[in-house]
Structure formats: C-alpha cells, structure tokens
N, C-alpha and C positions, 0 to 999 in steps of 0.2 A: 468610584465606579465598581459595580458588581463584576466579579470575575466569572466568565462563562465556564461551567464545569465540562471538562473534556474527558470522555472515556477513552482509555488507551488499552488495547488488547494485550494481554501478557503472552509470553511464550511458556511452554511447559517442557519439563525434562523428566526422564525416568530416574529411578534411584541411582545415586552415585555422584561423586564430586561434592557438591554443596551439602547434600543430605542423603541419608540412607532410605528416605521415603521420596515419593514423587514431589517435585517442587516447581514453582513458577519462577520466571526470569524476565527481566526487562532492562535494557541498557539505560543508564541514567540520562543520556542525551535526548531520548524521546521526551521524557518528562521536562527536562531543561528547555527544550525547544518550545514546548507548549507554554511553560511558565514565562519564558523570556518574551513570548509574543503576546502575553496578557491573559493567558488561560489558567485554569485551576486543574492540574492533571489528576486523573482518577484511574489507576490501573484496574482492569476488569478480569477477574478469574473466569474460568470456563464452565459456566452453569447455564446451558441453553434455556432451561426452564425459568431463569431469572432475567432473560433478555429484555422482556417488556418492562420489568421493574427498573432495570438500569436505564432504559430509554426514557422512563418517566422523570428521571433525575438529571440526565446529562443534556448539555446544549450542543454538543458536537462529538464526533466519533473518529478516532484514529485507528485504522487497522494496520498493525505493524507487520514486519517481515519476520523471517526465521528460517532455519535450516531444515525445511520440510516443504511438501508440495500439496496442492489441492488434488483430491482423488479424481483421476481422469473420468471415472464413471459419472461425476457430477456435471461434466460438459459433453456427455454422450460418446466418449471414446470407448472403443471395443477392447482395446489393449492398454496395458500399463508398461511404460518404459522401465527397464531394469534400474535406472537411477532414481526413480520416484520413491520418496520417503513420506509416509503419511503420519499425521497426528489427528486421529479421527475426532476426538472430543474437542480439540481446539477448533477444527474446521466446522464441526456442528454448531458450536457456540458462535463463531464468527459469522457463519451464514445466517443464523437466527437473528443476530443483532444487526447485521447489515440489511437484511430484508426488512426488519422492523424500522430501521432508520430510513430506508427508502420509502416505506409506506407513510412515514411521518414527515418526509421531506426535511430530515435533519441533516445538517452539514456533515459530509464524510470526506476524509482524506485517507486514501489507501497508499501504503508505502511498500515497495518491492513485492514480496509475496502478498501483501495486503492489496496492492493494485490488481494482482492476478485474481485473488478471490473476489474483489469487487467486479472485475470483468465477468467472471462466471455468474455472479449474482444478477448481473445486468443482462445475461443471456449470451455471453461470449464464450470463446473457446481458447485453449492454451496450446502453445508449442511445448511438448513434454521434455525435450532435450535439444537445446539450440544447435549443438554441433552436428546432430543428425538431420536437422531440417533446414538449416541456413548454410548456403555456400559461402566459404571463406569468411566465417564470422569473426567479429572483433573478440577481444578477450573480455567477455561479459562477467567472468569470474577473475577480476583483475589480480595480478600478482603483487602489486604495490599496496601499501596500507589504505584502508578505507577512508582515512582522513585526507587522502589525496585523490584528485580526479583520475579516472581510468580512460575516459573518452569524452567526447562532446555529444550532445543531442541537438538535433535541429528542431526548433519550435515552429509549429504550424501557425501561420498568421491568422488573426481573427478569433482565436480561441481564448478561453478563460486563462489558460496557462500563459499565453502570449501577453495578455493584459497585465497579469501579475508580474511576470519576469521582466517585461519591458525590453526584450532583446530577442534575437532570432536564433541564438545558440547558447547552450548552457554547458559548462564543464561539470561532469557528474562522476561520482564513484559508481562501481558496478560489482554486484555480488549475487549473480543469479545464473541458473542454467536453464530456466524456463522463461517464457514471455507470453504476452497476449498474442494470440494467433489471428483472431477475428472478433469483431463486435457487431451488434445489430446496427442497422442504418441510422438510427437516431442517436447513437453514441459516437462522439467524435474522437478520432485519434489526434492528439495534440503534440506529440513528439516522437521522433524516430531517430535511428542511428544510420550511419553510412552503409551498413550492411542490410538495412531494411527492417531491423527489429523494431517493433512498437515499444516505445518507452513511456508513453503517457496516454491516458484516456480521460474523457469527461462527459457528463450528461448536461447539455446546455439547458434542459427543461427544468432542472432542479436548482434549489438555492445555492448549493455548493456541493458538487459531487466530482471529485478529482482524484485520479490515481496516477502515481509516478513510479517508474521502475527503479529509480535510484533512492538514496537515503538522504533527504534534505535535512534531517536532524543533525547531520555532521556540519552543516553550514559551510560548505566548501565555497559557495559563491553567493553574491547578494540575492540571486534568484531563490536560493534555498530558504533564506530567512523571510523573504517576501511571501513565499508559499504559506508558511506558518502564520504570518501576520494576516494574510487575506482569509485564511481558514478561521482564525480566531475572530476576526471582524464579522464574518458571516455568522458565526455562532452566537454573536451578541443580539442578533435581530430575531 
C-alpha cells in the first residue's frame, strides 16, 4: 500500500543553542505519530512562495504547535497582549499552506498552536491570554511533564472527534496560554474543558479538517492514536 505523504510544519528558532544561524526544529514524536499511523512524514520549511508546490505533492497536512502566537491583527484584534510572541515568517507560511489546503479540501490536522492558526484561517478569533479572559482557569500550562495528562476534555457528541475517540471524555496534556475564542457558525466546537475553554474544532463540510488544543503525538490515550489513524486514513482517499 502506498504511504500517503504528510506535510508537517517545522518550528523555527533564532541563532543560539543548536546553531549560530537560524534553525528549524521538530520533535521526533510528530514524525513518529504520522509514521506509526501509516503515513510518510515530510517536514516543511517556511517558504510561503512554495506552499502551492508542497500542496501538489502532499496528501495531508499537520500544523504543529510551538512557543509562539498568531499575530492578533490577523483576527481583527486592536491590541496585542504583553505575553504574545510572534514568529512572522512561520505564520505567513502556515497561513499560506493552510489556506491552500482548505481550497483543495486536503485533510488537515491542527495541533495546539496549529489548531489556533487553523481557527483563524477558518474565520475565528483567539483568546490572547487565558488567565486574563477566563475566570478560575485550569492549569492550561500544566506543571507536570507533557507525557502525562494535565486535565480532561469533554467531547461533543455527534462530532467527528466523538466518532474517532469513541468516548465522551479524553485525558489530555496541556501546554498553551491562548485558545480559540470564537468560530463561525459552520465550524463546530468538538471539545471543551470544565472552565469553558475550547479544546477542539472541526469543519464538517470538509474531508478531514480537525484541530485539537492538546498534543496527541504524545499518545497519552487511545483517542490520541485514533486521531492520527483517522487523519492518515482520510489522507489515503
């Protein structure tokens, strides 16, 4: 069986640490999760002008997370919270390739910050800093290791995520200070936490368009591996 080629967006860092020049980075478990589910991982550097060429070659797209934020100007915010950290070239590339993937109805899986970027590309908005906008929030930047759950999410019945997970609650890790605030009416919220934070979105009109706020590449629960299997299966068609 031919392996579907899955584009995975890289993170980028300024000089220092690994190299004296700017460098790309990607945790191995992103690629492992794709390969274990039956896909061929292909990390994607940040060349917005090459987005269409990448899309000609890949069968599915994973938008990864990272320690940065989507520019609030992209969802119409008049101000920027002091905690917001930008990576302009990465965001420009990810928006270009996500919008191209949406135009082609290519399967998309957005993870953590990738879910937030997907929400913005679909016409949604973001909470810029959860502690400033949510009363009595959970520890969305969990103190325990990311290989362990930080809290549970409640899965909305009847959604793609519910069909994939086969349960109404998932234990997840949590590593974010922002979250999806609102989405257009045609976009479904598929998971939330007890403090009301949106933890997942999807577009039911598309082949596979799913965003989750946690990191399923850590495979903390059976639902995490099921998400990757369903994404890869959608990328075969």
